[in-house]
Backbone as CSV, one residue per row, in Angstrom:
resi,resn,N_x,N_y,N_z,CA_x,CA_y,CA_z,C_x,C_y,C_z
1,UNK,150.771,120.699,167.462,151.083,119.709,166.437,152.590,119.690,166.199
2,UNK,153.199,118.522,166.290,154.630,118.396,166.096,154.917,118.109,164.629
3,UNK,155.892,118.818,164.072,156.221,118.671,162.658,156.780,117.287,162.362
4,UNK,156.226,116.570,161.400,156.796,115.264,161.032,158.206,115.420,160.464
5,UNK,158.980,114.386,160.566,160.339,114.392,160.052,160.321,114.327,158.523
6,UNK,161.114,115.202,157.881,161.227,115.215,156.429,162.645,114.909,155.949
7,UNK,163.636,115.041,156.833,165.013,114.793,156.420,165.842,114.301,157.605
8,UNK,166.787,113.407,157.310,167.703,112.878,158.315,169.090,113.433,158.036
9,UNK,169.673,114.091,159.028,171.022,114.642,158.915,171.971,113.757,159.719
10,UNK,172.948,113.191,159.052,173.921,112.326,159.713,175.223,113.074,159.993
11,UNK,175.733,112.946,161.206,177.130,113.245,161.447,177.937,112.197,160.687
12,UNK,179.240,112.407,160.544,180.065,111.442,159.810,180.850,110.534,160.756
13,UNK,181.852,111.090,161.429,182.724,110.280,162.279,181.966,109.720,163.473
14,UNK,182.008,108.402,163.615,181.336,107.754,164.732,179.879,107.443,164.483
15,UNK,179.326,107.959,163.382,177.925,107.709,163.026,177.846,106.934,161.714
16,UNK,178.539,107.414,160.697,178.597,106.700,159.424,179.807,105.778,159.363
17,UNK,180.941,106.296,159.792,182.184,105.515,159.763,182.733,105.386,161.181
18,UNK,183.306,104.234,161.467,183.776,103.925,162.820,185.174,104.501,163.031
19,UNK,185.250,105.833,162.957,186.542,106.512,162.972,186.889,107.185,164.289
20,UNK,185.941,107.328,165.193,186.237,108.035,166.429,187.233,107.271,167.298
21,UNK,187.164,105.948,167.276,188.141,105.148,168.022,189.540,105.394,167.472
22,UNK,189.639,105.474,166.146,190.923,105.776,165.517,191.394,107.166,165.923
23,UNK,190.502,108.146,165.823,190.862,109.528,166.146,191.317,109.649,167.595
24,UNK,190.612,108.994,168.510,190.984,109.071,169.925,192.357,108.459,170.158
25,UNK,192.609,107.344,169.510,193.912,106.686,169.664,195.038,107.583,169.149
26,UNK,194.809,108.240,168.012,195.819,109.130,167.458,196.022,110.343,168.354
27,UNK,194.933,110.902,168.870,195.062,112.055,169.766,195.855,111.692,171.023
28,UNK,195.608,110.518,171.580,196.363,110.097,172.765,197.838,109.899,172.436
29,UNK,198.123,109.342,171.272,199.522,109.159,170.857,200.228,110.497,170.725
30,UNK,199.554,111.458,170.078,200.167,112.772,169.895,200.361,113.490,171.228
31,UNK,199.381,113.349,172.123,199.540,113.954,173.438,200.763,113.426,174.160
32,UNK,200.974,112.116,174.097,202.129,111.503,174.744,203.432,111.972,174.106
33,UNK,203.425,112.137,172.775,204.641,112.539,172.060,204.971,114.016,172.241
34,UNK,203.931,114.844,172.359,204.137,116.294,172.323,203.992,116.982,173.675
35,UNK,203.838,116.199,174.749,203.897,116.791,176.081,202.583,117.028,176.783
36,UNK,201.522,116.374,176.314,200.233,116.512,176.999,199.556,115.146,177.064
37,UNK,199.966,114.281,177.988,199.361,112.948,178.101,197.863,113.065,178.374
38,UNK,197.068,112.289,177.623,195.619,112.361,177.726,195.030,110.960,177.848
39,UNK,193.976,110.842,178.644,193.212,109.601,178.690,192.169,109.628,177.581
40,UNK,191.569,108.467,177.308,190.511,108.433,176.300,189.348,109.326,176.703
41,UNK,188.983,109.313,177.980,187.873,110.142,178.450,188.170,111.628,178.246
42,UNK,189.427,112.023,178.459,189.800,113.423,178.248,189.751,113.790,176.767
43,UNK,190.163,112.874,175.899,190.087,113.120,174.466,188.639,113.301,174.027
44,UNK,187.748,112.445,174.531,186.327,112.559,174.197,185.795,113.918,174.635
45,UNK,186.158,114.347,175.822,185.673,115.619,176.363,186.208,116.813,175.569
46,UNK,187.479,116.759,175.185,188.132,117.917,174.588,188.003,117.993,173.070
47,UNK,188.006,116.828,172.383,188.164,116.836,170.938,187.025,116.219,170.138
48,UNK,186.415,115.160,170.645,185.477,114.398,169.830,184.223,115.225,169.513
49,UNK,183.852,115.241,168.241,182.667,115.967,167.804,182.889,117.426,167.494
50,UNK,184.126,117.896,167.659,184.411,119.312,167.434,185.212,119.503,166.137
51,UNK,185.226,120.730,165.653,185.893,121.023,164.391,187.403,120.993,164.545
52,UNK,188.098,120.901,163.415,189.552,120.934,163.425,190.056,122.260,164.003
53,UNK,189.374,123.345,163.682,189.775,124.655,164.217,189.640,124.690,165.736
54,UNK,188.556,124.117,166.250,188.358,124.063,167.697,189.439,123.218,168.358
55,UNK,189.753,122.065,167.778,190.784,121.203,168.346,192.150,121.886,168.329
56,UNK,192.443,122.585,167.254,193.700,123.326,167.166,193.788,124.375,168.266
57,UNK,192.683,125.074,168.509,192.670,126.113,169.536,192.898,125.525,170.927
58,UNK,192.327,124.345,171.187,192.512,123.691,172.485,193.985,123.356,172.708
59,UNK,194.626,122.791,171.690,196.043,122.434,171.821,196.908,123.686,171.926
60,UNK,196.595,124.711,171.133,197.377,125.943,171.166,197.319,126.602,172.534
61,UNK,196.161,126.578,173.160,196.027,127.178,174.490,196.900,126.453,175.508
62,UNK,197.033,125.152,175.342,197.811,124.357,176.297,199.310,124.327,175.969
63,UNK,199.645,124.193,174.678,201.038,123.940,174.295,201.649,125.003,173.385
64,UNK,200.846,125.970,172.943,201.352,126.999,172.053,201.005,126.725,170.601
65,UNK,201.030,127.798,169.796,200.588,127.706,168.410,201.473,126.802,167.566
66,UNK,202.779,126.851,167.760,203.693,126.040,166.955,203.445,124.554,167.177
67,UNK,203.286,124.163,168.439,203.020,122.761,168.741,201.641,122.356,168.219
68,UNK,200.679,123.266,168.304,199.344,122.967,167.787,199.381,122.743,166.279
69,UNK,200.200,123.527,165.570,200.343,123.332,164.126,200.929,121.959,163.822
70,UNK,201.966,121.574,164.582,202.584,120.260,164.398,201.599,119.147,164.732
71,UNK,200.861,119.326,165.820,199.846,118.338,166.239,198.833,118.116,165.116
72,UNK,198.334,119.203,164.550,197.333,119.084,163.486,197.910,118.375,162.265
73,UNK,199.140,118.722,161.881,199.773,118.089,160.729,199.971,116.597,160.968
74,UNK,200.472,116.230,162.135,200.716,114.825,162.455,199.404,114.065,162.582
75,UNK,198.368,114.726,163.101,197.071,114.058,163.217,196.536,113.685,161.837
76,UNK,196.588,114.604,160.912,196.098,114.333,159.563,196.840,113.149,158.961
77,UNK,198.153,113.108,159.130,198.961,112.031,158.558,198.643,110.684,159.206
78,UNK,198.659,110.642,160.534,198.454,109.383,161.250,197.021,108.880,161.098
79,UNK,196.070,109.810,161.121,194.669,109.431,160.967,194.434,108.830,159.584
80,UNK,194.995,109.451,158.551,194.820,108.945,157.191,195.408,107.548,157.046
81,UNK,196.572,107.312,157.639,197.196,105.987,157.578,196.306,104.933,158.234
82,UNK,195.769,105.258,159.405,194.929,104.300,160.123,193.615,104.057,159.391
83,UNK,193.046,105.107,158.808,191.808,104.957,158.035,192.029,103.991,156.881
84,UNK,193.129,104.152,156.168,193.423,103.275,155.041,193.588,101.823,155.484
85,UNK,194.074,101.628,156.692,194.379,100.275,157.158,193.183,99.571,157.784
86,UNK,192.265,100.311,158.414,191.289,99.611,159.249,189.873,100.178,159.283
87,UNK,189.604,101.287,158.622,188.284,101.907,158.770,187.172,101.052,158.177
88,UNK,186.033,101.042,158.865,184.832,100.335,158.404,183.612,101.189,158.717
89,UNK,182.476,100.939,158.045,181.237,101.628,158.428,180.855,101.259,159.860
90,UNK,180.124,102.121,160.512,179.573,101.806,161.828,178.671,100.582,161.697
91,UNK,178.724,99.702,162.673,177.947,98.462,162.632,176.459,98.758,162.435
92,UNK,175.853,98.104,161.457,174.428,98.267,161.192,174.079,99.452,160.329
93,UNK,175.048,100.326,160.055,174.758,101.539,159.298,174.355,101.252,157.847
94,UNK,175.067,100.409,157.118,174.635,100.151,155.728,173.210,99.623,155.628
95,UNK,172.837,98.742,156.552,171.476,98.212,156.550,170.462,99.320,156.840
96,UNK,170.801,100.209,157.759,169.899,101.316,158.087,169.709,102.236,156.890
97,UNK,170.797,102.591,156.220,170.701,103.488,155.067,169.845,102.879,153.967
98,UNK,169.967,101.576,153.776,169.197,100.911,152.727,167.704,100.948,153.000
99,UNK,167.325,101.068,154.279,165.914,101.027,154.650,165.295,102.405,154.863
100,UNK,166.118,103.457,154.954,165.597,104.810,155.180,165.155,105.402,153.850
101,UNK,163.910,105.837,153.769,163.356,106.352,152.517,163.326,107.879,152.448
102,UNK,163.533,108.555,153.569,163.536,110.013,153.587,164.824,110.563,152.976
103,UNK,164.810,111.823,152.530,166.055,112.464,152.101,167.064,112.484,153.240
104,UNK,168.334,112.360,152.895,169.404,112.351,153.891,170.528,113.271,153.446
105,UNK,171.343,113.696,154.412,172.561,114.429,154.103,173.548,114.212,155.243
106,UNK,174.769,114.716,155.055,175.821,114.616,156.064,176.209,116.022,156.493
107,UNK,176.382,116.234,157.797,176.868,117.511,158.323,177.889,117.194,159.411
108,UNK,179.158,117.418,159.102,180.248,116.949,159.960,181.196,118.070,160.350
109,UNK,181.825,117.899,161.498,182.876,118.828,161.921,184.135,118.670,161.084
110,UNK,184.279,117.551,160.392,185.456,117.308,159.568,185.432,118.093,158.271
111,UNK,186.588,118.167,157.636,186.707,118.864,156.351,186.150,117.995,155.226
112,UNK,185.898,118.622,154.075,185.445,117.862,152.916,186.515,116.854,152.478
113,UNK,187.770,117.254,152.553,188.851,116.340,152.177,188.837,115.092,153.056
114,UNK,188.682,115.302,154.360,188.644,114.171,155.287,187.453,113.270,154.987
115,UNK,186.284,113.858,154.725,185.094,113.042,154.459,185.193,112.300,153.132
116,UNK,185.799,112.927,152.132,186.012,112.201,150.877,186.857,110.959,151.112
117,UNK,187.814,111.088,152.016,188.689,109.960,152.323,187.940,108.884,153.106
118,UNK,187.323,109.268,154.233,186.693,108.264,155.090,185.459,107.645,154.444
119,UNK,184.601,108.477,153.874,183.406,107.936,153.217,183.775,107.155,151.956
120,UNK,184.820,107.607,151.290,185.272,106.886,150.108,185.834,105.518,150.447
121,UNK,186.598,105.431,151.517,187.190,104.153,151.906,186.128,103.136,152.307
122,UNK,184.997,103.600,152.766,183.947,102.692,153.235,182.815,102.512,152.221
123,UNK,182.966,103.094,151.046,181.957,102.941,150.012,180.694,103.745,150.214
124,UNK,180.746,104.757,151.089,179.560,105.535,151.417,179.503,106.891,150.711
125,UNK,180.607,107.299,150.100,180.647,108.655,149.551,179.576,108.884,148.487
126,UNK,179.435,107.944,147.569,178.478,108.127,146.485,177.037,108.192,146.990
127,UNK,176.768,107.535,148.104,175.406,107.573,148.656,175.007,108.998,149.040
128,UNK,175.991,109.807,149.479,175.693,111.163,149.958,176.244,112.255,149.043
129,UNK,176.869,111.904,147.944,177.515,112.896,147.079,176.552,114.025,146.719
130,UNK,177.030,115.259,146.877,176.209,116.432,146.605,175.385,116.890,147.794
131,UNK,175.417,116.112,148.878,174.638,116.454,150.074,175.521,116.312,151.316
132,UNK,176.747,116.803,151.211,177.719,116.690,152.289,178.134,118.095,152.714
133,UNK,178.012,118.395,153.995,178.289,119.725,154.527,179.358,119.630,155.617
134,UNK,180.251,120.608,155.628,181.379,120.625,156.561,181.349,121.878,157.419
135,UNK,181.890,121.752,158.632,181.988,122.912,159.527,182.866,124.002,158.944
136,UNK,183.697,123.661,157.950,184.519,124.687,157.303,183.674,125.683,156.510
137,UNK,182.391,125.368,156.303,181.510,126.241,155.531,180.791,127.278,156.388
138,UNK,180.916,127.179,157.704,180.172,128.079,158.591,181.123,128.748,159.583
139,UNK,180.601,129.765,160.247,181.442,130.529,161.159,181.761,129.818,162.458
140,UNK,180.823,129.022,162.944,181.015,128.345,164.226,180.720,126.858,164.072
141,UNK,181.568,126.051,164.682,181.336,124.616,164.677,180.446,124.188,165.817
142,UNK,180.148,122.903,165.870,179.368,122.340,166.983,180.109,122.616,168.296
143,UNK,179.391,122.965,169.355,177.964,122.807,169.619,177.062,123.951,169.130
144,UNK,177.616,124.917,168.411,176.756,125.940,167.806,175.879,125.294,166.728
145,UNK,174.721,125.862,166.451,173.784,125.252,165.497,174.081,125.540,164.038
146,UNK,175.095,126.351,163.751,175.319,126.894,162.409,175.347,125.828,161.314
147,UNK,176.086,124.745,161.544,176.256,123.741,160.494,174.947,123.052,160.152
148,UNK,174.176,122.667,161.164,172.908,121.985,160.905,171.905,122.925,160.243
149,UNK,171.904,124.182,160.650,171.004,125.153,160.021,171.411,125.397,158.562
150,UNK,172.709,125.429,158.315,173.211,125.578,156.940,172.774,124.403,156.070
151,UNK,172.884,123.201,156.618,172.477,122.004,155.861,170.985,122.039,155.553
152,UNK,170.175,122.363,156.556,168.725,122.407,156.348,168.343,123.481,155.338
153,UNK,168.964,124.642,155.447,168.651,125.745,154.524,169.023,125.367,153.094
154,UNK,170.196,124.775,152.919,170.647,124.391,151.585,169.753,123.315,150.983
155,UNK,169.288,122.390,151.822,168.432,121.300,151.355,166.975,121.722,151.241
156,UNK,166.647,122.933,151.716,165.290,123.442,151.596,164.304,122.803,152.544
157,UNK,164.763,122.442,153.751,163.911,121.774,154.730,163.855,122.616,156.003
158,UNK,162.678,122.755,156.576,162.491,123.449,157.852,163.303,122.727,158.926
159,UNK,164.109,123.448,159.724,164.866,122.793,160.800,163.996,121.929,161.701
160,UNK,162.767,122.369,161.954,161.877,121.602,162.829,161.481,120.262,162.220
161,UNK,161.694,120.104,160.910,161.352,118.857,160.226,162.568,117.956,160.034
162,UNK,163.687,118.326,160.665,164.917,117.548,160.551,165.175,116.746,161.821
163,UNK,165.766,115.586,161.650,166.279,114.824,162.781,167.748,114.569,162.512
164,UNK,168.564,114.719,163.551,170.015,114.580,163.454,170.443,113.279,164.125
165,UNK,171.374,112.563,163.501,171.960,111.374,164.116,173.381,111.732,164.518
166,UNK,173.644,111.726,165.813,174.910,112.191,166.361,175.446,111.209,167.397
167,UNK,176.762,111.257,167.613,177.377,110.374,168.607,178.183,111.144,169.640
168,UNK,178.120,112.478,169.612,178.924,113.276,170.542,178.059,114.288,171.270
169,UNK,178.543,114.732,172.427,177.829,115.759,173.186,177.726,117.069,172.403
170,UNK,178.828,117.593,171.815,178.671,118.814,171.015,177.668,118.652,169.879
171,UNK,177.582,117.446,169.314,176.658,117.208,168.222,175.205,117.283,168.634
172,UNK,174.848,116.623,169.717,173.448,116.676,170.150,173.109,118.067,170.674
173,UNK,174.081,118.755,171.276,173.838,120.130,171.708,173.571,121.034,170.507
174,UNK,174.308,120.815,169.418,174.095,121.615,168.205,172.723,121.349,167.608
175,UNK,172.291,120.088,167.624,170.960,119.762,167.104,169.878,120.464,167.909
176,UNK,169.999,120.407,169.223,169.004,121.082,170.074,169.004,122.580,169.829
177,UNK,170.196,123.178,169.707,170.289,124.620,169.474,169.677,125.011,168.133
178,UNK,169.702,124.077,167.176,169.129,124.335,165.852,167.623,124.100,165.818
179,UNK,167.041,123.642,166.926,165.619,123.347,166.953,165.277,122.041,166.265
180,UNK,166.264,121.141,166.203,166.068,119.840,165.567,166.017,118.731,166.608
181,UNK,165.324,117.661,166.251,165.315,116.475,167.104,166.555,115.644,166.824
182,UNK,166.880,114.735,167.725,168.130,114.001,167.555,168.011,112.557,168.016
183,UNK,168.767,111.701,167.333,169.073,110.374,167.830,170.526,110.411,168.290
184,UNK,170.755,110.095,169.546,172.099,110.033,170.073,172.595,108.595,170.018
185,UNK,173.615,108.342,169.205,174.133,106.985,169.054,175.170,106.709,170.133
186,UNK,174.825,105.785,171.031,175.679,105.479,172.183,176.489,104.209,171.974
187,UNK,176.684,103.819,170.731,177.479,102.629,170.456,178.953,102.930,170.277
188,UNK,179.339,104.182,170.472,180.729,104.580,170.291,181.408,104.943,171.595
189,UNK,182.136,106.070,171.594,182.946,106.453,172.744,182.177,107.253,173.796
190,UNK,181.146,107.984,173.376,180.428,108.848,174.321,179.356,108.059,175.055
191,UNK,179.384,108.086,176.395,178.382,107.336,177.166,176.963,107.833,176.897
192,UNK,175.998,106.934,177.062,174.601,107.256,176.777,174.096,108.428,177.599
193,UNK,174.512,108.523,178.859,174.000,109.595,179.710,174.487,110.975,179.264
194,UNK,175.599,111.014,178.518,176.100,112.289,178.005,175.296,112.761,176.791
195,UNK,174.646,111.827,176.126,173.864,112.160,174.941,172.406,112.474,175.272
196,UNK,171.921,111.945,176.383,170.514,112.097,176.742,170.164,113.557,177.000
197,UNK,168.926,113.922,176.676,168.461,115.278,176.930,167.206,115.575,176.155
198,UNK,166.715,116.812,176.223,165.464,117.181,175.542,165.535,116.931,174.046
199,UNK,164.455,116.387,173.498,164.370,116.180,172.072,165.307,115.130,171.528
200,UNK,165.847,114.276,172.401,166.850,113.307,171.987,166.453,111.897,172.402
201,UNK,166.498,110.983,171.455,166.295,109.569,171.731,167.647,108.883,171.597
202,UNK,168.098,108.221,172.646,169.392,107.554,172.638,169.212,106.117,172.154
203,UNK,170.056,105.710,171.201,170.009,104.354,170.657,171.396,103.732,170.735
204,UNK,171.448,102.413,170.685,172.744,101.732,170.712,172.930,100.809,169.509
205,UNK,171.992,100.853,168.573,172.052,99.984,167.403,171.512,100.753,166.200
206,UNK,172.349,100.966,165.196,171.926,101.713,164.019,170.783,101.030,163.271
207,UNK,170.657,99.736,163.434,169.593,99.014,162.741,168.208,99.442,163.215
208,UNK,168.131,100.103,164.363,166.851,100.564,164.889,166.368,101.850,164.213
209,UNK,167.269,102.545,163.520,166.928,103.855,162.981,165.716,103.858,162.043
210,UNK,165.673,102.999,161.026,164.539,103.096,160.080,163.183,102.960,160.761
211,UNK,163.060,102.015,161.670,161.777,101.824,162.349,161.429,103.028,163.213
212,UNK,162.417,103.548,163.932,162.165,104.704,164.793,161.794,105.930,163.971
213,UNK,162.517,106.158,162.888,162.198,107.295,162.016,160.813,107.134,161.408
214,UNK,160.520,105.934,160.925,159.213,105.673,160.341,158.089,105.858,161.322
215,UNK,158.330,105.552,162.577,157.306,105.704,163.599,156.902,107.131,163.836
216,UNK,157.787,108.078,163.484,157.480,109.486,163.688,156.937,110.162,162.435
217,UNK,156.538,109.350,161.457,155.968,109.904,160.235,154.444,109.830,160.202
218,UNK,153.853,109.230,161.234,152.404,109.061,161.242,151.651,110.340,161.512
219,UNK,150.346,110.263,161.376,149.486,111.420,161.644,148.854,111.267,163.017
220,UNK,148.228,112.332,163.445,147.572,112.289,164.742,148.584,112.136,165.856
221,UNK,148.242,111.343,166.873,149.147,111.178,168.015,150.126,110.053,167.782
222,UNK,149.811,109.104,166.921,150.719,107.996,166.684,151.974,108.502,165.967
223,UNK,153.144,108.092,166.496,154.371,108.433,165.840,154.873,109.841,166.115
224,UNK,154.184,110.588,166.974,154.653,111.946,167.232,155.745,111.930,168.285
225,UNK,156.741,112.732,168.042,157.944,112.791,168.867,157.665,113.566,170.145
226,UNK,157.985,112.992,171.257,157.871,113.720,172.511,159.131,114.525,172.733
227,UNK,159.034,115.857,172.881,160.230,116.670,173.057,160.936,116.403,174.376
228,UNK,160.291,115.706,175.299,160.919,115.433,176.585,161.634,114.094,176.621
229,UNK,161.625,113.357,175.506,162.268,112.047,175.484,163.773,112.188,175.485
């Protein structure tokens, strides 16, 4: 018997707010300025979906700690400027949230300060206030399961009864490691084939979420999640 879904855990960047394109653009700009030219595909592989500490470590290994400190400082500044100028919710996300009746929360690699900014700019912060979790609260960021397990434990929900909505490879890997099912959102920077895997349903339209989630709430065989999907 497969456990029905009781809670939906959303990543933030690229799932709730359309910020990954901004982040990738800023990372490429900083790479060009600081001596490590990067393509968008390389940025997705190295940085997207990972914690600030992980990203800092990647830059430090390549360019040294001092440059990594400068990179992080400049990223925060440039990212905040771009968010203020152009950030919007992910297409279809507001409609999906309005139709989802299960408890929800956010579990992101970003800091609480960053999420207050991005979710606040898009009018989403109040929807999740009090149910927002950051990788800064746990020892290991994605792809480790720590953050999702922390969110489930705090919310009082069995990990097996959680479904995660993610847009990055580290994110879906973290969901699988936590024993949670996942929707991999392929409407952003990460290709669909990178998100596909056990316990994961890949989608390209957030508007599909409520129906898909609702379909897995039934009894018997109807609506039961296939772990091989």
